FIFIKE-958123 format. One record per atom (N, C-alpha, C): x, y, z; atom name. Coordinates in Angstrom, 2 decimals. Example, Ala and Ser with C-alpha at 12.3 -4.5 7.8 and 13.67 -1.06 7.14 Angstrom:
# residues 2
13.19 -5.69 7.80 N
12.30 -4.50 7.80 CA
13.20 -3.30 7.80 C
12.85 -2.25 7.08 N
13.67 -1.06 7.14 CA
12.90 0.03 7.87 C
This chain:
# residues 66
-12.84 -14.60 -0.69 N
-12.48 -14.01 0.58 CA
-12.68 -12.50 0.49 C
-13.14 -11.93 1.56 N
-13.36 -10.49 1.60 CA
-12.03 -9.76 1.67 C
-11.91 -8.63 0.95 N
-10.61 -7.93 0.91 CA
-10.13 -7.44 2.27 C
-11.04 -7.04 3.14 N
-10.60 -6.51 4.43 CA
-10.19 -7.61 5.41 C
-10.36 -8.88 5.06 N
-9.96 -9.97 5.94 CA
-8.65 -10.64 5.51 C
-8.01 -10.15 4.45 N
-6.77 -10.77 3.99 CA
-5.66 -10.63 5.02 C
-5.54 -9.49 5.65 N
-4.51 -9.29 6.65 CA
-4.73 -10.14 7.88 C
-5.98 -10.33 8.26 N
-6.29 -11.17 9.41 CA
-5.90 -12.61 9.12 C
-6.15 -13.09 7.91 N
-5.78 -14.44 7.53 CA
-4.26 -14.62 7.60 C
-3.51 -13.62 7.13 N
-2.05 -13.74 7.12 CA
-1.51 -13.74 8.54 C
-2.06 -12.92 9.40 N
-1.61 -12.90 10.79 CA
-1.95 -14.21 11.48 C
-3.15 -14.72 11.23 N
-3.56 -16.00 11.82 CA
-2.67 -17.14 11.33 C
-2.34 -17.13 10.04 N
-1.48 -18.18 9.49 CA
-0.09 -18.12 10.11 C
0.45 -16.93 10.32 N
1.78 -16.82 10.92 CA
1.77 -17.33 12.36 C
0.70 -17.05 13.09 N
0.60 -17.55 14.47 CA
0.50 -19.07 14.48 C
-0.26 -19.62 13.52 N
-0.38 -21.08 13.44 CA
0.97 -21.72 13.15 C
1.76 -21.11 12.23 N
3.07 -21.67 11.94 CA
4.00 -21.58 13.14 C
3.92 -20.51 13.93 N
4.73 -20.42 15.14 CA
4.34 -21.51 16.14 C
3.05 -21.76 16.29 N
2.58 -22.80 17.21 CA
3.05 -24.17 16.73 C
2.95 -24.42 15.42 N
3.44 -25.69 14.87 CA
4.94 -25.83 15.14 C
5.68 -24.75 14.98 N
7.11 -24.79 15.25 CA
7.42 -25.10 16.70 C
6.68 -24.49 17.62 N
6.92 -24.74 19.04 CA
6.57 -26.18 19.40 C
5.42 -26.66 18.89 N
5.02 -28.03 19.21 CA
5.99 -29.05 18.61 C
6.44 -28.81 17.39 N
7.36 -29.78 16.79 CA
8.73 -29.73 17.47 C
9.10 -28.59 18.03 N
10.34 -28.52 18.77 CA
10.22 -29.30 20.09 C
9.05 -29.21 20.72 N
8.82 -29.95 21.96 CA
8.92 -31.45 21.71 C
8.37 -31.89 20.57 N
8.36 -33.32 20.26 CA
9.62 -33.79 19.56 C
10.57 -32.92 19.32 N
11.87 -33.33 18.80 CA
12.04 -33.29 17.30 C
11.08 -32.76 16.56 N
11.19 -32.67 15.10 CA
11.78 -31.30 14.77 C
13.10 -31.17 14.92 N
13.73 -29.87 14.80 CA
13.71 -29.33 13.37 C
13.76 -30.19 12.37 N
13.71 -29.70 10.98 CA
12.37 -29.06 10.68 C
11.29 -29.71 11.10 N
9.95 -29.15 10.88 CA
9.79 -27.86 11.70 C
10.35 -27.84 12.88 N
10.25 -26.65 13.72 CA
10.94 -25.46 13.06 C
12.13 -25.69 12.51 N
12.86 -24.60 11.86 CA
12.13 -24.06 10.66 C
11.59 -24.96 9.84 N
10.86 -24.52 8.65 CA
9.59 -23.79 9.04 C
8.87 -24.29 10.03 N
7.62 -23.66 10.46 CA
7.86 -22.26 11.01 C
8.89 -22.13 11.81 N
9.19 -20.81 12.38 CA
9.64 -19.83 11.29 C
10.41 -20.30 10.32 N
10.83 -19.41 9.23 CA
9.64 -18.96 8.40 C
8.71 -19.86 8.11 N
7.50 -19.48 7.36 CA
6.67 -18.50 8.18 C
6.56 -18.74 9.47 N
5.83 -17.82 10.34 CA
6.45 -16.43 10.37 C
7.78 -16.37 10.43 N
8.46 -15.07 10.41 CA
8.24 -14.34 9.09 C
8.29 -15.09 7.99 N
8.07 -14.49 6.68 CA
6.66 -13.93 6.56 C
5.67 -14.70 6.98 N
4.29 -14.22 6.92 CA
4.07 -13.02 7.83 C
4.69 -13.03 9.00 N
4.56 -11.89 9.91 CA
5.21 -10.64 9.32 C
6.36 -10.81 8.67 N
7.02 -9.68 8.02 CA
6.16 -9.11 6.90 C
5.56 -9.98 6.10 N
4.68 -9.52 5.02 CA
3.47 -8.80 5.61 C
2.88 -9.34 6.68 N
1.72 -8.70 7.31 CA
2.06 -7.31 7.83 C
3.17 -7.19 8.54 N
3.56 -5.89 9.10 CA
3.86 -4.89 7.99 C
4.53 -5.34 6.92 N
4.85 -4.46 5.80 CA
3.57 -3.96 5.14 C
2.63 -4.85 4.88 N
1.37 -4.44 4.25 CA
0.56 -3.54 5.17 C
0.60 -3.78 6.47 N
-0.11 -2.93 7.41 CA
0.47 -1.51 7.42 C
1.79 -1.41 7.39 N
2.43 -0.09 7.37 CA
2.15 0.63 6.06 C
2.27 -0.07 4.94 N
1.99 0.54 3.64 CA
0.53 0.98 3.57 C
-0.38 0.14 4.04 N
-1.80 0.51 4.04 CA
-2.08 1.72 4.91 C
-1.42 1.82 6.06 N
-1.62 2.97 6.94 CA
-1.08 4.25 6.29 C
0.07 4.17 5.63 N
0.64 5.34 4.97 CA
-0.24 5.79 3.81 C
-0.72 4.84 3.00 N
-1.59 5.20 1.88 CA
-2.89 5.80 2.38 C
-3.44 5.23 3.43 N
-4.67 5.77 3.99 CA
-4.45 7.18 4.56 C
-3.29 7.40 5.14 N
-2.99 8.70 5.72 CA
-2.77 9.76 4.64 C
-2.16 9.36 3.52 N
-1.84 10.31 2.46 CA
-2.99 10.54 1.48 C
-3.96 9.66 1.44 N
-5.05 9.81 0.46 CA
-5.99 10.92 0.91 C
-6.49 11.67 -0.07 N
-7.40 12.77 0.30 CA
-8.74 12.22 0.79 C
-9.29 12.88 1.78 N
-10.57 12.46 2.35 CA
-11.70 13.18 1.59 C
-12.79 12.48 1.28 N
-13.91 13.15 0.63 CA
-14.62 14.08 1.62 C
-15.05 15.20 1.11 N
-15.74 16.16 1.98 CA
-17.21 15.83 2.06 C
-17.79 16.02 3.24 N
-19.21 15.68 3.43 CA
-20.11 16.82 3.05 C
């Protein structure tokens, strides 16, 4: 996997888990819905944390002069 696509994969996975949670709640599988939503929240938290850390590191790193 390409390094610049890791964040996109994590965001996509969290959205998929939220959708699974919503669908399983509609169909009455509340245990699966709870687990899916918790996994989705965890992945979203990791994505946002890595995005913020990446933005701060990019902002603080010196830029090469042309």
